[in-house]
C-alpha positions in Angstrom: 18.1 3.4 -54.2 15.1 2.2 -52.0 16.9 -0.7 -50.4 19.9 1.8 -49.1 16.4 4.0 -47.9 15.3 1.3 -46.2 18.8 0.6 -44.6 19.3 4.0 -43.4 16.0 4.6 -42.0 16.6 1.1 -40.1 20.0 2.0 -38.4 18.5 5.2 -35.8 16.4 2.4 -34.6 18.4 -0.3 -34.6 21.1 1.7 -32.6 18.5 3.0 -30.9 17.0 -0.5 -29.8 20.8 -1.6 -28.6 21.7 1.1 -26.2 20.1 0.6 -22.7 20.7 2.5 -19.4 19.9 1.8 -15.5 19.9 5.3 -13.1 18.1 6.2 -9.9 15.7 9.0 -9.8 13.4 10.7 -7.1 11.2 7.9 -5.4 8.8 10.7 -4.9 8.1 12.0 -8.5 5.4 11.2 -9.6 4.7 7.8 -11.8 3.1 8.1 -15.0 4.8 5.1 -17.2 0.8 3.7 -17.7 -2.3 4.2 -16.5 -1.9 0.9 -14.1 -1.8 1.6 -10.3 1.6 2.7 -9.6 4.0 4.5 -6.9 2.1 7.4 -7.0 -1.4 5.7 -6.7 0.2 4.1 -3.3 2.0 7.2 -1.4 -1.5 9.2 -2.7 -3.7 6.8 -0.7 -1.3 5.9 2.4 -0.7 9.8 2.9 -4.4 10.5 2.7 -5.4 7.8 5.2 -2.3 8.9 7.6 -3.0 12.7 8.1 -7.1 12.0 8.5 -6.6 9.1 10.9 -4.0 11.3 13.1 -6.0 14.3 12.7 -9.1 12.8 13.8 -9.7 13.7 17.6 -11.6 10.3 17.7 -8.6 8.2 17.4 -6.5 10.3 20.0 -6.5 7.8 22.7 -8.8 5.3 24.3 -8.9 4.2 27.8 -9.9 0.5 29.1 -9.1 -0.8 33.0 -5.9 -2.8 32.0 -3.9 -0.1 29.9 -2.0 1.8 32.8 -1.0 5.4 32.2 -0.3 5.3 28.2 -3.4 6.0 27.1 -2.7 5.8 23.1 -4.5 3.2 20.9 -3.1 -0.5 20.6 -3.6 -1.1 16.9 -3.4 -3.9 14.6 -3.1 -3.7 10.9 -5.7 -6.4 8.8 -5.5 -7.1 5.2 -6.3 -4.4 2.8 -8.7 -6.6 0.5 -7.4 -6.5 -3.7 -10.9 -6.2 -5.0 -9.5 -4.5 -8.6 -8.8 -6.0 -11.5 -5.0 -5.7 -11.1 -2.7 -8.1 -8.7 -1.7 -5.2 -6.6 0.6 -5.9 -3.8 -2.0 -4.3 -1.1 0.5 -5.0 1.8 2.9 -2.3 0.6 -0.3 0.3 0.9 -0.7 -1.1 4.5 3.1 -1.1 5.0 3.6 2.2 4.2 0.5 3.7 6.4 1.7 2.3 9.6 5.4 3.1 9.3 3.6 7.3 8.9 1.5 6.5 11.9 4.5 5.0 13.9 6.2 8.2 13.3 4.0 10.4 14.4 4.2 8.8 17.6 0.5 8.5 18.1 -0.3 5.4 18.4 0.7 1.6 19.6 1.1 -1.4 17.4 1.4 -4.9 17.8 2.3 -7.8 15.3 0.0 -9.2 12.7 0.6 -12.7 11.3 3.7 -12.5 9.7 5.1 -11.1 12.9 3.2 -13.7 15.5 5.4 -16.2 13.1 8.9 -14.8 14.0 7.6 -14.2 17.7 6.3 -18.2 18.5 9.7 -19.5 17.0 12.0 -17.0 18.8 9.8 -17.8 22.1 10.3 -20.9 21.4 14.0 -21.0 20.9 14.7 -18.8 24.4 12.6 -21.4 26.3 13.5 -25.1 25.1 17.1 -24.8 23.3 19.0 -24.3 26.7 21.0 -21.5 25.4 19.3 -18.4 26.7 20.1 -17.1 30.7 16.3 -18.4 32.2 16.1 -15.0 33.8 15.9 -13.1 30.3 14.3 -15.8 28.4 10.4 -14.2 27.3 7.7 -16.2 27.7 4.4 -16.4 25.8 1.2 -14.9 27.7 2.3 -11.3 28.0 1.5 -9.8 24.5 -0.3 -6.6 24.5 -4.0 -6.7 23.2 -4.9 -4.4 20.9 -7.8 -1.8 20.8 -8.4 -1.3 17.4 -8.2 -3.5 14.2 -8.3 -2.0 10.4 -8.8 -2.8 7.5 -10.0 -1.6 4.1 -10.9 -2.5 0.4 -9.4 -1.3 -2.5 -12.0 -1.4 -6.0 -11.8 0.1 -9.8 -14.1 0.2 -12.0 -12.1 0.2 -15.7 -13.3 1.7 -18.5 -12.0 1.6 -22.1 -13.0 3.0 -25.7 -11.3 1.4 -28.7 -10.2 3.3 -31.6 -12.6 5.2 -33.8 -13.3 6.9 -36.6 -14.7 9.2 -33.7 -11.9 9.5 -31.5 -9.3 10.4 -34.4 -7.8 7.2 -34.5 -7.5 6.7 -30.2 -7.3 4.7 -27.7 -9.0 5.7 -24.7 -8.6 4.2 -20.9 -9.8 5.6 -17.3 -9.5 3.8 -14.5 -11.1 5.2 -11.0 -9.4 3.4 -8.0 -11.5 3.4 -4.5 -9.8 3.1 -0.9 -12.0 2.8 2.1 -9.8 2.1 5.2 -11.7 1.4 8.5 -10.9 1.3 12.4 -13.1 -0.8 14.7 -13.0 -0.9 18.5 -12.2 -5.0 18.9 -13.8 -5.3 22.1 -17.5 -3.6 21.2 -17.6 -4.0 16.8 -17.9 0.1 17.3 -16.8 1.7 13.8 -13.7 4.3 15.3 -12.9 5.7 12.2 -13.2 5.3 8.0 -12.4 6.9 5.4 -12.3 7.3 1.6 -9.2 8.1 -0.9 -10.1 8.3 -4.5 -7.9 8.5 -7.7 -9.4 8.7 -11.3 -6.3 8.0 -14.1 -6.5 8.6 -18.0 -4.7 7.4 -20.7 -5.0 7.9 -24.5 -2.7 6.3 -27.0 -2.3 6.9 -30.6 -2.0 4.3 -34.1 1.6 3.9 -32.9 1.3 3.9 -29.4 0.9 0.3 -29.1 
């Protein structure tokens, strides 16, 4: 009888474990699978920074003798340093910010390190392969000079409280993310803009929650 009961209890678990599914979902939905840094956190912080930068009157334009008629700020997007305890691809944050800023039409951008490699390869090909019309071949020395560099730091403070009688057997975790982004005038080293975006996440796990 006991063996039969155990078998009956095990069958639903075995059936559930044997089933799997894959589907599409809304990329903008709130993601709460774990307490770790996720897609919602990335989108929230990128939106916070972009909105602040676009709305700052000090970042409306920057003029100097070599710019011509287009006074929009020319930006170079630098690194976002990851000082959290997690492995986070911070380039995803900077890419999202750049996309939002470019769509606003308020700024101009120059290529970063990765883009410079591709640009150099292409210029060398056009100049040295003999396959490109000389009148159309591009040359070094004509790139735009950035006015401003944007860089930042992502930090986290992690707290954990283990299971106890006081917590009724629950394990509690708390993580606080701080993202600071800064825009600096390359010529003068003056801080033109800086913003902070913060997120706090908490999890509560029962005895059978892992």
